[in-house]
C-alpha positions as CSV (number, residue, x, y, z in Angstrom):
1,M,160.0,286.3,-120.6
2,Q,157.4,285.3,-118.0
3,R,157.0,281.8,-116.8
4,V,153.9,279.8,-117.0
5,I,153.2,276.3,-115.5
6,I,150.6,274.2,-117.1
7,L,149.3,272.0,-114.3
8,S,147.6,269.0,-115.9
9,G,146.9,265.5,-114.6
10,V,147.3,264.1,-118.1
11,Y,149.7,264.4,-121.0
12,P,150.2,262.3,-124.2
13,D,149.9,259.4,-124.4
14,M,147.5,259.1,-121.4
15,R,143.9,258.2,-122.2
16,C,142.0,261.5,-121.7
17,G,140.7,264.1,-124.0
18,V,142.7,266.8,-122.2
19,S,146.1,264.9,-123.0
20,S,146.6,266.3,-126.5
21,H,145.0,269.5,-125.5
22,T,147.8,270.0,-122.9
23,W,150.5,269.5,-125.6
24,Y,149.0,271.8,-128.2
25,V,148.4,274.6,-125.6
26,A,151.9,274.3,-124.2
27,E,153.5,274.3,-127.7
28,E,151.5,277.4,-128.8
29,L,152.1,279.3,-125.6
30,S,155.8,278.7,-125.8
31,K,156.1,281.3,-128.6
32,N,155.6,284.1,-126.1
33,W,156.0,282.5,-122.7
34,E,158.4,280.3,-120.9
35,V,156.3,277.2,-120.5
36,H,156.6,274.2,-118.0
37,V,154.2,271.4,-117.9
38,L,153.8,269.8,-114.5
39,T,152.0,266.5,-114.9
40,S,151.7,263.0,-113.7
41,K,154.5,260.5,-113.2
42,H,152.9,257.8,-115.2
43,P,154.1,255.0,-117.5
44,A,152.0,256.2,-120.5
45,I,153.7,259.7,-120.5
46,N,155.5,260.1,-123.9
47,E,158.6,262.1,-123.0
48,S,160.1,261.6,-126.5
49,M,157.6,263.9,-128.2
50,D,159.1,267.0,-129.8
51,R,158.3,270.0,-127.7
52,S,159.3,273.6,-127.2
53,F,158.7,273.6,-123.4
54,E,160.0,271.9,-120.3
55,L,158.1,268.7,-119.2
56,H,158.0,267.7,-115.5
57,P,156.3,264.3,-115.0
58,R,156.5,264.3,-111.2
59,I,153.1,264.1,-109.5
60,K,152.4,260.6,-108.4
61,R,148.8,261.2,-107.0
62,W,146.2,263.8,-107.5
63,R,144.5,263.7,-104.1
64,V,144.0,266.2,-101.2
65,S,146.9,264.5,-99.4
66,A,149.2,265.4,-102.3
67,L,148.5,269.1,-102.2
68,P,151.6,270.0,-100.2
69,S,153.9,268.2,-102.6
70,I,152.1,269.7,-105.7
71,V,152.5,273.2,-104.2
72,R,156.2,272.5,-103.4
73,E,156.8,271.5,-107.1
74,I,155.1,274.7,-108.2
75,E,157.1,276.8,-105.8
76,R,160.3,275.1,-107.0
77,L,159.6,276.3,-110.5
78,E,158.8,279.9,-109.4
79,P,156.1,280.7,-112.0
80,D,154.4,283.9,-112.7
81,V,151.2,282.1,-113.8
82,V,149.8,278.6,-113.0
83,H,147.4,277.5,-115.8
84,M,145.4,274.5,-114.4
85,Q,143.5,272.1,-116.6
86,N,140.4,271.0,-114.8
87,P,139.1,268.3,-114.7
88,T,141.1,265.4,-116.2
89,N,140.5,261.7,-115.9
90,I,143.2,261.5,-113.2
91,Y,141.4,263.7,-110.7
92,N,137.7,263.8,-111.9
93,Q,136.4,261.4,-109.3
94,R,133.2,262.8,-107.7
95,W,134.7,262.9,-104.1
96,N,138.2,264.2,-105.0
97,F,138.3,267.8,-103.9
98,M,142.0,268.3,-104.6
99,P,141.4,270.9,-107.4
100,G,139.0,273.0,-105.4
101,L,141.3,273.1,-102.3
102,L,144.5,274.0,-104.3
103,P,144.1,277.7,-103.8
104,S,144.0,277.2,-100.0
105,F,147.4,275.6,-100.0
106,G,150.6,277.6,-100.5
107,R,149.2,281.0,-99.6
108,R,152.6,282.6,-100.0
109,L,152.7,281.2,-103.5
110,W,149.4,282.7,-104.6
111,K,150.5,286.2,-103.4
112,K,153.0,286.3,-106.3
113,T,151.5,283.8,-108.8
114,R,148.4,284.2,-110.9
115,L,146.1,281.2,-111.0
116,V,144.2,280.7,-114.2
117,V,141.9,277.7,-114.7
118,M,140.9,276.1,-117.9
119,Q,137.5,274.6,-117.0
120,H,136.3,271.7,-119.1
121,D,133.1,269.8,-118.8
122,L,131.2,272.2,-116.6
123,A,127.7,272.4,-118.2
124,I,127.3,268.6,-118.5
125,G,128.6,267.8,-115.0
126,H,126.4,266.5,-112.2
127,W,125.3,269.4,-109.9
128,L,127.6,268.1,-107.2
129,M,130.5,268.2,-109.6
130,Q,129.6,271.7,-110.5
131,R,129.5,272.7,-106.8
132,K,132.9,271.2,-106.4
133,H,134.4,272.9,-109.4
134,A,133.0,276.2,-108.1
135,M,135.3,276.0,-105.2
136,L,138.2,276.3,-107.6
137,L,136.6,278.8,-110.0
138,K,135.7,281.3,-107.3
139,N,139.2,281.4,-106.0
140,A,140.9,281.6,-109.4
141,D,142.3,284.9,-110.7
142,A,140.8,284.1,-114.1
143,V,138.7,281.3,-115.7
144,T,138.8,280.1,-119.3
145,V,136.2,278.0,-121.0
146,S,136.0,276.5,-124.5
147,N,132.4,276.8,-125.4
148,D,129.2,278.8,-124.9
149,R,127.4,276.1,-122.6
150,D,130.2,276.2,-120.2
151,Y,130.4,280.0,-120.4
152,Q,126.7,280.2,-119.4
153,I,127.2,278.1,-116.3
154,A,130.6,279.7,-115.4
155,E,128.9,283.1,-115.3
156,S,127.2,281.9,-112.1
157,Y,130.5,281.6,-110.4
158,V,132.9,284.0,-112.0
159,S,132.8,287.8,-112.7
160,S,132.6,288.7,-116.4
161,N,135.8,290.5,-116.0
162,N,137.6,287.3,-115.1
163,L,135.8,284.9,-117.5
164,F,137.3,284.2,-121.0
165,H,135.9,282.3,-123.9
166,A,139.0,280.5,-125.3
167,R,137.8,278.4,-128.2
168,V,139.8,275.2,-128.8
169,A,141.0,273.9,-132.0
170,S,141.4,270.6,-133.9
171,H,144.2,268.2,-133.1
172,F,144.0,267.0,-136.8
173,T,143.9,268.8,-140.2
174,P,142.3,266.8,-143.0
175,P,144.2,267.3,-146.3
176,S,142.6,268.7,-149.4
177,F,142.2,266.1,-152.2
178,S,141.7,266.4,-155.9
179,A,138.7,264.6,-157.3
180,E,141.0,261.7,-158.4
181,E,142.8,261.4,-155.1
182,R,139.4,261.6,-153.2
183,Q,138.1,258.7,-155.3
184,A,141.3,256.7,-154.8
185,V,141.1,257.0,-151.0
186,R,137.4,256.3,-150.9
187,S,138.2,253.0,-152.9
188,E,140.8,252.1,-150.4
189,L,138.2,252.5,-147.7
190,K,135.7,250.3,-149.7
191,V,133.1,252.9,-150.0
192,P,130.5,251.7,-152.6
193,D,130.3,253.5,-155.8
194,N,127.9,256.6,-155.5
195,G,127.6,255.7,-151.9
196,V,127.8,257.8,-148.7
197,L,130.7,257.7,-146.3
198,L,129.7,258.2,-142.7
199,V,132.3,258.8,-140.0
200,Y,132.5,258.8,-136.3
201,F,135.6,259.8,-134.4
202,G,136.1,259.8,-130.6
203,F,136.1,257.5,-127.6
204,V,133.6,254.6,-127.7
205,I,131.6,254.9,-124.5
206,P,127.9,254.3,-123.7
207,S,127.0,258.0,-123.6
208,R,127.9,258.3,-127.3
209,K,125.1,255.8,-128.2
210,L,127.1,254.1,-130.9
211,D,124.8,251.1,-130.5
212,N,122.0,253.2,-131.9
213,L,124.2,254.4,-134.7
214,V,124.7,250.8,-135.7
215,R,120.9,250.3,-135.6
216,A,120.6,253.3,-137.9
217,A,123.1,251.6,-140.2
218,A,121.0,248.6,-140.3
219,I,118.0,250.6,-141.4
220,L,120.1,252.1,-144.2
221,K,121.1,248.6,-145.3
222,K,117.4,247.5,-145.3
223,D,116.5,250.5,-147.4
224,K,119.3,249.6,-149.9
225,V,121.2,252.8,-149.2
226,P,124.9,252.3,-150.5
227,F,127.1,253.4,-147.6
228,K,130.1,252.8,-145.4
229,L,130.3,253.7,-141.8
230,I,133.7,254.0,-140.3
231,L,134.0,254.4,-136.5
232,M,137.4,255.6,-135.3
233,G,138.5,255.4,-131.7
234,G,139.1,253.0,-128.9
235,A,137.1,252.2,-125.7
236,G,137.0,254.9,-123.1
237,P,138.1,254.1,-119.6
238,G,136.0,251.1,-118.4
239,A,134.1,250.9,-121.7
240,E,135.8,247.9,-123.1
241,G,132.6,245.8,-122.6
242,Y,130.6,248.4,-124.4
243,L,132.8,248.4,-127.4
244,S,132.8,244.5,-127.5
245,A,128.9,244.7,-127.4
246,C,128.8,247.2,-130.3
247,K,131.0,245.0,-132.4
248,N,128.9,241.9,-131.6
249,Q,125.8,243.9,-132.6
250,T,127.5,244.8,-136.0
251,R,128.0,241.1,-136.7
252,E,124.5,240.1,-135.6
253,L,123.0,242.6,-137.9
254,E,125.1,241.4,-140.7
255,L,126.8,244.8,-141.2
256,D,130.4,243.7,-141.4
257,D,130.7,244.8,-145.1
258,N,129.2,248.3,-144.2
259,V,130.6,249.0,-140.8
260,E,134.2,249.2,-139.8
261,W,135.6,249.7,-136.2
262,T,139.2,250.9,-136.5
263,G,140.0,251.1,-132.8
264,Y,142.6,253.7,-131.8
265,A,143.5,255.4,-135.0
266,Q,146.7,257.1,-136.0
267,S,146.4,260.8,-137.2
268,E,147.1,259.9,-140.8
269,L,144.1,257.5,-141.0
270,I,141.9,260.0,-139.1
271,E,142.7,262.9,-141.4
272,R,142.5,261.0,-144.6
273,T,139.2,259.3,-143.7
274,V,137.5,262.5,-142.5
275,G,139.0,264.3,-145.6
276,V,137.0,262.2,-148.0
277,S,133.9,261.6,-145.9
278,D,130.4,263.0,-146.6
279,L,128.8,263.2,-143.2
280,F,130.3,263.3,-139.6
281,I,128.1,261.7,-137.0
282,S,128.3,262.2,-133.2
283,P,125.3,260.9,-131.3
284,I,126.2,262.4,-127.8
285,T,123.4,261.9,-125.3
286,R,124.2,265.0,-123.3
287,G,124.2,267.2,-126.4
288,A,127.0,268.8,-128.4
289,D,129.0,271.9,-128.0
290,F,132.3,273.3,-129.3
291,R,134.2,271.5,-126.4
292,N,133.9,268.4,-128.7
293,S,137.2,268.9,-130.6
294,S,136.3,266.1,-132.9
295,F,133.7,268.4,-134.5
296,L,136.6,270.6,-135.5
297,V,138.2,267.8,-137.4
298,A,135.1,267.7,-139.6
299,A,134.8,271.4,-139.8
300,H,138.5,271.8,-141.1
301,G,137.6,269.2,-143.7
302,G,134.3,270.9,-144.7
303,V,132.3,267.9,-143.7
304,P,128.6,268.5,-142.5
305,I,127.9,267.2,-139.0
306,L,124.9,265.3,-137.6
307,T,124.7,265.6,-133.8
308,T,122.5,266.2,-130.9
309,E,121.2,268.9,-128.5
310,N,120.0,268.3,-124.9
311,P,118.4,271.4,-123.3
312,R,118.8,269.8,-119.9
313,Y,122.5,270.7,-120.1
314,G,122.0,273.9,-122.0
315,I,122.4,274.8,-125.7
316,D,125.6,275.9,-127.3
317,R,124.2,279.0,-129.0
318,E,127.3,279.4,-131.1
319,L,127.2,275.9,-132.4
320,R,123.4,276.2,-133.3
321,A,124.1,279.5,-135.2
322,S,127.0,278.1,-137.1
323,N,124.8,276.1,-139.5
324,I,127.3,273.3,-139.6
325,C,125.0,270.7,-137.9
326,R,121.7,269.0,-138.2
327,F,120.4,267.6,-135.0
328,F,118.7,264.3,-134.1
329,D,117.5,262.3,-131.1
330,P,120.3,259.8,-130.2
331,E,117.6,257.4,-128.9
332,K,115.9,257.2,-132.2
333,P,117.9,255.3,-134.9
334,A,115.2,255.6,-137.4
335,E,115.2,259.4,-137.1
336,L,119.0,259.3,-137.7
337,A,118.7,257.1,-140.7
338,K,116.1,259.3,-142.3
339,L,118.2,262.4,-141.7
340,I,121.2,260.7,-143.3
341,M,119.1,259.7,-146.4
342,D,117.4,263.1,-146.7
343,L,120.7,265.1,-146.4
344,W,122.5,262.7,-148.8
345,Q,119.9,263.4,-151.4
346,D,120.1,267.2,-150.8
347,H,123.3,268.2,-152.4
348,E,122.7,272.0,-152.0
349,A,122.1,271.6,-148.2
350,R,125.4,269.7,-147.8
351,K,127.2,272.3,-149.9
352,R,125.9,275.2,-147.6
353,M,126.8,273.2,-144.5
354,S,130.3,272.4,-145.9
355,E,130.9,276.1,-146.6
356,A,129.8,277.0,-143.0
357,C,132.2,274.4,-141.6
358,L,135.2,276.0,-143.4
359,K,134.1,279.5,-142.2
360,I,133.6,278.4,-138.6
361,S,137.0,276.5,-138.5
362,K,138.9,279.9,-139.0
363,K,137.6,281.0,-135.6
364,H,139.1,277.9,-134.0
365,S,142.9,277.9,-134.0
366,W,145.5,277.2,-131.4
367,Q,146.9,280.7,-132.2
368,E,143.6,282.3,-131.1
369,H,143.3,280.0,-128.1
370,A,146.7,281.1,-126.9
371,R,146.0,284.7,-127.5
372,V,142.9,284.6,-125.2
373,L,144.9,282.6,-122.6
374,S,147.6,285.2,-122.6
375,M,145.0,287.9,-121.9
376,A,143.9,286.0,-118.9
377,F,147.5,285.4,-117.8
378,R,148.2,289.2,-118.0
379,G,144.9,290.2,-116.2
380,D,143.5,291.9,-119.3
381,K,139.7,292.3,-119.7
382,P,138.0,289.7,-121.9
383,D,137.1,290.7,-125.5
384,G,133.6,292.0,-125.9
């Protein structure tokens, strides 16, 4: 069995969207590869998690000065493939060129080891970040991306024979409820009778415009719409002040009975809440794409999604064609409030969107993700 090292600056329970991704990918790949995860030596690393792979939390720093030690750790494990997760919160700083310079170190290593990069956040990055990432992508043996926006940008740097669209999957699976169970859960969540349950899930950061989501909630209350808005997720790195401001705004607008901030939520709460919700809302300023794995929680639960597009950063053509979303301007709370009211009153539209969600979710599985990665590891040509 061939050996793969997943090189990732983060691993559960570090605060980064790539943390859980790393675990899921390693676990699925372990069915067909000998997998080792080389990650940070960090106090948040949860070494007690069940796993089918070897974990090596050894890297203290992810800087250019650490490249020799990173390469030595890779050489020690003698892999056939290095699968690098890029970027992560640990080495995503604008002036950190460690990832791009990795292929220049350990030249003896790369003669016998295939470098495959999983590139996250390419389309929405600053142009300088894109140029920095290009240093790595151009020297990788293969590149995988999770969504159509990143694919369009990566085509500028990578041959189509070496570029793979590896769709990501959800970290959570909402359960199916009977009508009675659904009503019981909604009662526990204090959803008004005949009301609409609105859900947000993800980090609380300024670029998600949750302050405008709260303003939209105030409009719903003024218009006497029965609703409950539940926002699940803690503050992103450095965003504690923004979360506090959003909570203060909720109190000032007298929405405490309508809006609930859960903070970091356990999987059971996330799955149960999404599973009985009516609309999933994600007001992302840079626009949405299928890199946003929170969408897939909603899709698996058959929950219609209200989100955004931003042509400046490209359009995810697959997301637009999926018919699981309605789009709004995240800077216009009144527009969002009207969209919520219109869609809540249009049962047939919600039914069509729900059916589309369940259909698209079948294309997003960790098994399929691992299949495409395995093609990149072996040097096969991409599908299509």
